[in-house]
C-alpha positions as CSV (number, residue, x, y, z in Angstrom):
1,M,111.1,-279.6,171.1
2,K,110.0,-278.7,167.4
3,K,106.9,-277.6,169.2
4,T,108.7,-274.9,171.2
5,N,111.4,-273.8,168.2
6,S,107.5,-273.4,166.3
7,T,106.5,-271.3,169.2
8,G,109.8,-269.2,169.8
9,F,109.3,-268.5,165.7
10,I,106.7,-267.2,165.6
11,F,106.8,-264.9,168.9
12,C,110.0,-263.4,167.2
13,F,108.1,-263.1,163.9
14,F,105.4,-261.0,165.6
15,L,107.9,-259.0,167.6
16,V,109.6,-258.4,164.2
17,V,106.2,-257.4,162.9
18,L,105.3,-255.1,166.2
19,S,108.8,-253.3,166.0
20,F,108.5,-252.7,161.9
21,N,105.0,-251.3,162.4
22,A,106.1,-249.1,165.7
23,S,109.2,-247.4,163.2
24,A,106.6,-246.9,161.0
25,Q,103.6,-245.7,161.3
26,E,100.7,-245.4,159.0
27,Y,100.0,-241.8,158.3
28,K,95.9,-241.1,158.9
29,Y,95.9,-237.5,157.5
30,D,92.0,-236.3,156.5
31,I,92.8,-234.7,152.8
32,S,89.1,-233.1,153.2
33,K,90.5,-230.4,155.2
34,Y,93.5,-229.2,152.3
35,F,92.9,-226.8,149.8
36,T,95.2,-225.9,147.3
37,P,97.4,-222.7,146.9
38,D,97.0,-219.8,144.7
39,I,98.4,-221.6,141.6
40,V,98.4,-220.3,137.6
41,R,99.2,-223.4,135.5
42,N,99.6,-223.3,131.6
43,S,99.4,-226.1,129.3
44,L,99.2,-225.9,125.4
45,D,99.0,-229.3,123.0
46,F,100.0,-229.3,119.7
47,S,99.6,-232.4,116.9
48,F,100.2,-232.8,113.5
49,D,99.1,-235.7,111.6
50,T,99.1,-236.5,107.7
51,N,98.7,-239.7,105.8
52,N,99.7,-239.2,102.0
53,N,99.8,-241.5,98.3
54,F,100.5,-241.3,95.0
55,S,99.8,-243.9,92.2
56,N,100.7,-244.3,88.3
57,Y,99.8,-247.3,86.7
58,K,98.3,-249.0,83.7
59,M,95.2,-251.0,83.0
60,T,94.4,-252.7,80.4
61,T,90.7,-253.7,79.0
62,D,90.0,-253.3,75.5
63,T,92.6,-250.5,75.0
64,T,95.7,-249.7,77.3
65,R,95.3,-246.7,79.5
66,S,97.9,-244.8,82.0
67,L,95.5,-244.1,85.3
68,Y,96.9,-242.1,88.2
69,S,95.6,-241.6,91.4
70,T,96.7,-239.0,94.4
71,Q,95.7,-238.4,98.2
72,M,96.6,-236.2,100.2
73,N,95.1,-235.4,103.9
74,G,96.3,-233.5,107.1
75,T,95.0,-232.8,110.6
76,I,96.5,-229.9,112.9
77,T,94.9,-229.9,116.7
78,P,96.4,-227.3,119.1
79,N,94.6,-227.3,122.6
80,F,95.5,-224.3,125.2
81,V,94.4,-224.3,128.7
82,S,94.9,-221.9,131.5
83,Y,93.8,-222.7,134.9
84,T,94.0,-220.0,137.8
85,N,92.7,-221.3,141.5
86,T,93.0,-218.3,144.0
87,R,91.0,-218.0,147.1
88,K,88.9,-215.3,145.4
89,R,88.6,-216.9,142.1
90,V,88.6,-220.1,140.2
91,S,88.8,-219.6,136.5
92,I,89.4,-222.0,133.3
93,L,90.2,-221.0,129.9
94,Q,90.6,-223.2,126.9
95,I,91.1,-222.4,123.7
96,N,90.8,-225.6,121.1
97,G,91.0,-226.2,117.2
98,Q,90.7,-229.4,114.5
99,F,91.7,-228.2,111.4
100,N,91.0,-231.3,108.5
101,G,91.7,-231.0,104.9
102,N,91.4,-233.9,102.5
103,Y,92.6,-233.9,98.8
104,Y,91.6,-236.5,96.0
105,E,92.3,-236.9,92.6
106,S,91.8,-240.0,90.2
107,G,91.8,-240.1,86.3
108,L,93.5,-240.6,83.1
109,V,97.5,-239.4,82.7
110,N,96.2,-237.2,79.7
111,R,93.7,-235.5,82.1
112,S,90.8,-235.7,79.4
113,N,88.6,-237.9,82.3
114,S,89.5,-237.0,86.3
115,N,87.5,-236.5,89.3
116,K,89.0,-234.0,91.9
117,Q,87.5,-233.9,95.5
118,F,88.4,-231.7,98.4
119,Q,86.7,-231.8,101.8
120,S,87.7,-229.9,104.8
121,N,86.2,-230.3,108.3
122,D,87.9,-227.4,110.7
123,N,86.6,-226.7,114.8
124,F,87.6,-223.5,116.7
125,G,86.2,-223.4,120.4
126,V,86.9,-220.9,123.3
127,T,85.4,-222.1,126.6
128,Y,85.6,-219.5,129.6
129,S,84.4,-220.3,132.8
130,S,84.8,-218.7,136.2
131,H,84.0,-218.7,139.8
132,L,84.1,-215.8,141.7
133,Y,83.8,-216.3,145.8
134,N,83.7,-214.2,149.3
135,S,85.2,-215.3,152.6
136,K,81.8,-217.1,152.8
137,N,82.2,-219.4,150.0
138,Q,79.4,-217.8,148.2
139,F,80.1,-217.1,144.7
140,L,79.1,-215.9,141.4
141,S,79.7,-218.0,138.2
142,L,80.1,-216.5,134.6
143,G,81.0,-218.2,131.6
144,V,80.8,-218.3,127.9
145,A,81.2,-221.1,125.6
146,S,81.0,-220.7,121.7
147,N,82.3,-222.6,118.6
148,F,82.5,-222.3,115.0
149,Q,82.5,-225.4,112.4
150,A,83.5,-225.1,108.5
151,L,82.3,-228.1,106.6
152,V,83.3,-227.7,102.9
153,N,82.9,-230.2,100.3
154,N,84.5,-229.9,96.8
155,S,84.4,-231.9,93.6
156,T,85.2,-231.7,89.8
157,S,84.3,-233.9,87.2
158,T,85.9,-234.2,83.6
159,V,84.2,-236.1,81.3
160,N,85.6,-235.8,77.8
161,S,86.5,-232.4,78.5
162,F,83.0,-231.4,79.7
163,I,83.7,-230.0,83.1
164,E,80.7,-230.1,86.1
165,K,81.4,-228.7,89.3
166,Q,79.6,-229.4,92.6
167,T,80.0,-227.9,96.0
168,Y,78.5,-228.3,99.5
169,N,79.2,-225.6,102.3
170,N,77.9,-225.8,106.1
171,Y,78.6,-223.7,108.6
172,L,77.7,-224.0,112.1
173,L,77.9,-221.3,115.1
174,T,76.7,-221.8,119.1
175,I,77.3,-219.4,121.9
176,A,76.2,-220.2,125.6
177,P,77.0,-217.5,127.8
178,T,76.7,-218.8,131.5
179,V,75.6,-217.0,135.0
180,G,74.9,-218.2,138.3
181,V,74.9,-218.0,142.2
182,G,75.7,-220.6,144.5
183,I,77.3,-221.4,147.5
184,G,80.2,-223.6,148.7
185,R,83.2,-225.4,147.1
186,I,84.7,-228.1,145.6
187,E,88.7,-228.5,146.4
188,S,91.3,-230.2,144.8
189,V,93.2,-232.8,147.3
190,E,95.0,-235.3,145.0
191,D,97.9,-233.4,146.2
192,A,97.9,-234.1,149.8
193,R,97.1,-237.5,148.6
194,Q,100.3,-237.6,147.1
195,A,102.5,-236.1,150.0
196,I,100.9,-239.1,152.3
197,Y,101.9,-241.7,149.3
198,I,105.5,-240.3,149.8
199,L,105.7,-240.1,153.5
200,D,104.0,-243.2,153.8
201,D,106.9,-245.1,151.5
202,L,109.5,-243.5,152.9
203,S,108.5,-244.3,156.5
204,K,108.0,-248.1,156.0
205,K,111.9,-247.6,154.2
206,G,112.9,-246.5,157.7
207,V,114.1,-243.0,155.7
208,L,112.3,-240.4,157.8
209,T,113.7,-239.5,161.3
210,R,110.0,-238.6,162.9
211,Q,106.5,-238.7,162.0
212,L,105.3,-235.3,160.9
213,N,102.2,-233.7,162.6
214,E,99.0,-232.8,160.7
215,E,100.4,-229.2,160.1
216,E,103.2,-230.3,158.4
217,I,101.9,-232.3,156.2
218,F,99.7,-229.8,155.2
219,Q,102.3,-227.2,154.4
220,F,104.3,-230.2,152.3
221,A,101.4,-230.9,150.2
222,Q,101.4,-226.9,150.1
223,Q,104.9,-227.2,148.6
224,I,103.6,-229.9,145.9
225,S,101.4,-227.8,145.1
226,K,103.4,-224.9,144.3
227,V,106.5,-227.2,142.5
228,K,104.1,-228.1,140.2
229,N,103.0,-224.3,139.1
230,K,106.3,-224.0,137.0
231,R,106.3,-225.1,133.2
232,F,109.0,-226.7,131.1
233,L,109.2,-227.0,127.6
234,D,111.9,-230.1,128.8
235,A,109.5,-232.6,130.7
236,R,113.1,-234.0,131.8
237,L,114.2,-231.0,133.0
238,H,110.8,-230.3,135.2
239,L,110.9,-233.8,136.6
240,I,114.5,-233.4,137.6
241,D,113.7,-229.9,139.3
242,E,110.5,-231.5,141.4
243,I,112.4,-234.0,142.8
244,T,115.2,-231.4,143.7
245,T,112.9,-229.2,145.3
246,V,110.8,-231.9,147.2
247,D,114.0,-233.6,148.5
248,S,115.4,-230.3,149.4
249,I,111.9,-229.7,151.2
250,L,112.4,-233.0,153.3
251,A,116.6,-232.3,154.0
252,S,116.2,-228.6,155.1
253,N,113.4,-230.2,158.1
254,N,116.0,-232.7,158.9
255,L,113.4,-235.4,158.2
256,L,115.6,-237.5,156.5
257,N,118.2,-240.2,157.8
258,K,119.9,-241.5,154.6
259,S,119.3,-240.4,150.9
260,D,120.4,-243.5,149.5
261,A,119.2,-245.7,146.1
262,R,116.0,-246.7,147.6
263,Y,115.5,-243.2,148.7
264,F,115.1,-241.8,145.4
265,T,113.5,-244.5,143.9
266,S,110.9,-244.3,146.1
267,L,110.5,-240.3,145.2
268,Y,110.4,-240.9,142.0
269,D,107.6,-243.8,141.7
270,N,105.7,-241.6,144.2
271,W,105.8,-238.3,142.5
272,Q,105.2,-240.1,139.0
273,Y,102.5,-242.2,140.3
274,G,100.9,-240.6,143.2
275,S,98.4,-238.2,141.5
276,L,97.7,-239.9,138.8
277,F,93.9,-239.9,139.8
278,S,92.2,-236.7,140.8
279,R,90.5,-236.4,144.3
280,K,88.4,-233.7,145.4
281,S,86.7,-232.6,148.6
282,G,83.8,-230.3,149.5
283,Q,80.1,-229.3,148.1
284,S,78.5,-226.9,146.2
285,F,74.7,-225.4,145.5
286,E,74.3,-223.6,142.2
287,I,72.0,-221.9,140.0
288,T,72.8,-220.9,136.7
289,F,71.1,-219.3,133.3
290,T,72.0,-220.5,130.0
291,P,71.0,-219.0,127.0
292,S,72.3,-220.2,123.7
293,Y,72.2,-218.8,120.1
294,N,73.0,-221.9,117.1
295,W,73.3,-220.9,113.7
296,N,73.3,-223.4,110.9
297,Y,73.9,-222.1,107.5
298,I,74.0,-224.5,104.5
299,K,75.0,-223.6,100.6
300,Y,75.2,-226.0,98.1
301,N,75.2,-226.2,94.4
302,P,73.7,-227.4,92.3
303,I,70.4,-228.5,93.7
304,D,69.4,-229.3,89.9
305,A,71.0,-228.5,86.5
306,T,70.6,-224.7,87.1
307,N,69.6,-223.4,90.9
308,N,71.9,-223.3,93.7
309,G,70.5,-223.4,97.0
310,W,70.7,-222.5,100.6
311,V,69.5,-222.8,104.1
312,N,69.0,-220.5,107.1
313,Q,68.4,-222.2,110.3
314,N,68.4,-220.7,114.0
315,N,67.6,-221.7,117.1
316,L,67.1,-219.8,120.2
317,T,67.5,-221.7,123.9
318,G,67.2,-220.6,127.1
319,G,67.6,-223.3,129.9
320,L,67.9,-222.6,134.1
321,S,69.8,-225.1,136.1
322,L,69.7,-226.6,139.9
323,I,73.4,-228.3,140.4
324,Y,74.5,-229.9,143.7
325,T,77.5,-231.5,144.0
326,Y,78.9,-233.5,146.7
327,E,82.7,-235.0,147.2
328,K,84.0,-236.7,150.5
329,P,86.9,-238.5,150.7
330,V,86.0,-240.9,153.6
331,N,89.6,-242.0,154.2
332,L,93.0,-242.0,152.0
333,N,91.3,-244.8,149.8
334,W,87.8,-244.6,149.8
335,Q,85.5,-241.7,147.6
336,H,82.3,-240.6,147.7
337,S,80.5,-238.4,144.9
338,V,77.2,-237.5,144.3
339,L,75.8,-235.0,141.6
340,A,72.3,-234.2,141.4
341,S,70.9,-231.8,138.9
342,L,67.3,-230.3,137.8
343,N,67.0,-228.9,134.2
344,G,64.5,-227.0,132.0
345,S,64.7,-225.7,128.6
346,T,62.7,-224.1,125.9
347,N,63.8,-223.3,123.1
348,F,62.8,-222.1,119.7
349,N,64.0,-223.3,115.9
350,S,63.2,-221.8,112.2
351,S,64.7,-222.0,109.2
352,L,64.9,-220.5,105.9
353,N,65.6,-221.1,102.2
354,Q,66.7,-219.6,99.3
355,Y,63.0,-219.2,98.3
356,G,61.4,-217.2,100.9
357,D,60.0,-220.5,102.3
358,P,60.5,-220.7,105.9
359,Y,59.1,-224.5,105.9
360,S,60.7,-226.2,102.6
361,Y,63.9,-227.3,102.0
362,Y,64.3,-228.4,98.1
363,G,67.3,-230.4,97.7
364,S,68.7,-232.4,95.1
365,N,65.7,-235.3,94.3
366,S,63.8,-234.6,97.4
367,N,61.5,-232.0,98.9
368,S,61.5,-232.7,102.4
369,T,60.5,-230.2,105.3
370,L,62.2,-228.3,107.9
371,N,59.5,-227.1,110.0
372,G,59.9,-224.4,112.6
373,F,59.4,-225.6,116.1
374,D,59.0,-225.0,119.9
375,Y,60.7,-227.6,122.2
376,K,60.3,-227.2,126.2
377,S,61.7,-230.1,128.5
378,V,62.0,-231.0,132.2
379,N,65.2,-233.1,133.3
380,L,66.1,-234.4,136.3
381,N,69.3,-235.9,136.8
382,G,71.6,-237.9,139.5
383,R,74.5,-239.9,139.7
384,Y,76.3,-241.3,142.8
385,T,79.8,-243.0,142.6
386,L,81.9,-244.7,145.2
387,G,85.7,-245.2,144.3
388,F,88.7,-247.2,145.8
389,Y,91.8,-246.1,145.2
390,P,94.0,-249.0,146.6
391,S,97.6,-247.8,145.1
392,T,99.2,-245.2,143.0
393,R,98.4,-247.0,139.8
394,T,94.9,-248.6,140.2
395,Y,91.1,-247.0,140.8
396,L,88.2,-249.2,140.6
397,N,84.8,-247.2,141.0
398,A,81.0,-248.3,140.7
399,S,78.1,-245.8,139.9
400,L,74.6,-245.7,139.6
401,I,73.0,-243.2,137.7
402,Q,69.5,-242.0,137.4
403,T,67.7,-239.9,134.2
404,L,64.2,-238.7,133.8
405,L,63.1,-236.6,130.8
406,L,60.2,-235.1,130.2
407,S,59.6,-233.1,127.1
408,Y,57.0,-231.8,124.9
409,N,57.3,-230.3,121.4
410,K,55.2,-228.5,118.9
411,E,55.7,-227.3,115.1
412,V,55.1,-223.9,114.9
413,N,52.8,-224.4,111.7
414,N,50.6,-227.3,113.7
415,T,47.0,-224.8,113.6
416,S,45.6,-227.3,116.2
417,G,48.4,-226.1,118.7
418,S,48.9,-229.8,120.4
419,W,52.0,-230.2,122.0
420,A,53.7,-233.8,121.3
421,K,54.8,-235.2,124.5
422,S,57.4,-237.7,125.5
423,F,58.8,-239.4,128.4
424,Y,62.5,-241.2,129.0
425,A,63.8,-242.8,131.9
426,N,67.2,-244.6,132.2
427,T,69.0,-246.7,135.1
428,I,72.3,-247.4,134.8
429,L,75.0,-249.0,137.1
430,N,78.9,-249.1,135.8
431,F,81.7,-250.7,137.0
432,S,85.3,-249.2,136.0
433,A,88.8,-250.3,136.8
434,Y,92.0,-248.4,135.9
435,Y,95.6,-249.8,136.0
436,Y,98.7,-247.9,134.7
437,L,101.4,-250.2,133.5
438,S,103.5,-247.0,132.9
439,Q,102.5,-243.3,133.1
440,Q,102.3,-244.0,129.4
441,L,100.5,-247.0,129.3
442,R,97.5,-247.7,130.8
443,L,94.9,-251.0,131.2
444,S,91.1,-249.7,131.7
445,L,88.2,-252.4,132.0
446,R,84.3,-251.4,132.5
447,A,81.0,-253.0,132.4
448,S,77.6,-251.4,132.5
449,L,73.7,-253.0,133.2
450,G,71.1,-250.3,132.1
451,E,67.4,-250.1,131.8
452,Y,66.2,-247.9,129.8
453,Y,62.5,-246.6,129.0
454,T,61.0,-244.3,126.6
455,S,57.2,-243.2,125.6
456,D,55.4,-240.9,123.4
457,V,52.0,-239.5,122.5
458,S,51.5,-242.3,120.1
459,I,51.4,-244.9,122.9
460,N,54.1,-246.2,121.8
461,K,56.4,-247.6,124.5
462,N,60.0,-249.5,124.7
463,N,61.9,-251.1,127.5
464,Q,65.1,-252.4,126.9
465,I,67.8,-253.7,129.2
466,N,71.4,-253.5,128.0
467,V,74.5,-255.0,129.4
468,S,77.8,-254.2,128.0
469,F,81.7,-255.0,128.9
470,G,85.1,-254.1,127.4
471,G,88.6,-253.0,127.7
472,T,90.9,-250.4,126.9
473,I,94.9,-250.2,126.3
474,S,95.7,-246.3,125.9
475,Y,99.4,-244.8,125.7
476,S,100.0,-241.2,125.9
477,F,102.8,-239.5,123.9
478,F,104.3,-236.6,125.5
């Protein structure tokens, strides 16, 4: 009797499971077929950080002295990004900066002895890249990367009313334009994956009246991409508008048989977590030429009791690269990624100081050499990544990275004309795991195994194996 009851229970259980699967079929949509509609997205982030302290105290040694100290600092970090994606053009404009200042002063209250120091480290960068496509996905790529950095350090020391000042200013400028041609296109398909997350979850909860076909899934994903195109200053109002739009799309197509709390909870959860991880599809091959100019100007005072000094350095570089990119979503949860590049570069560096000497740098208590030099290199890089996305909050990947670098350099004033040769190779195996505890809180774990080999003209060789692992908890403030 017990055996009959057990058999009947198991039979009923399988009937329930089969009926559930029949009413909630999983979607098998190929997200690699998806492409993003015409969109323009802008974002502006701005942060300000400061930390100040003031103190006034007395210290007794042989006499009683009143001392003080003051420290103030602040950092301003603006970042603007504009992203445009159409069938004919994909472009990204980024303008960012970081402006940091620090002031420190200490000494006696009567100011007969004091030390003052002001430091600033400011960066301002502009980066632009654009790919112009024809109907056959052949493209012309244009871009420029530029950055200006200014480091200032001024100090003043007063001892018994005798004042001594020191300054050190360092200005760096980099400009690197890029031009290239290629064929192929890489599409962002995480919005299509998010659409499947939503439809799968609603289907399992019995909310949908029917299963969508491939064309309907594609159109639903397109609407998701478009609704994200809107910009709001209030993130809460933005989320409400997005959820309202998606709900309206489902309701207007008569896809809902109920709109209860379970439905909206599922919709909110999949909307907030369904596209946290980037998914790509497609392949491209590109040839690029990137000349660059680097300028470094240093001014310092004093280098001794009577002299000021400066150094002006210039660096010209020309680089040619062949780049192949491959992205393939094998299915909804697995991803193959390949990146291979062959790069060749040559550059020339020269320096000049206030004495008109192109080779020597006279600093305080030093006389070191900064010779101009020629440098040439060939670099081969390869990376394969296998990604696994078991849920909306979890991402795991394993990457195999191989790098080979052969370089030659020669000092300009080297009369022998010989080139110094060096070779560098490394093989790295990386493992990473990411899990979102919430939209703001993310846990990541990583492990790495690497073999590194270097060799130079002096027959010096170094071969080492490194193992590393660690974890990070990240919190994002919106």
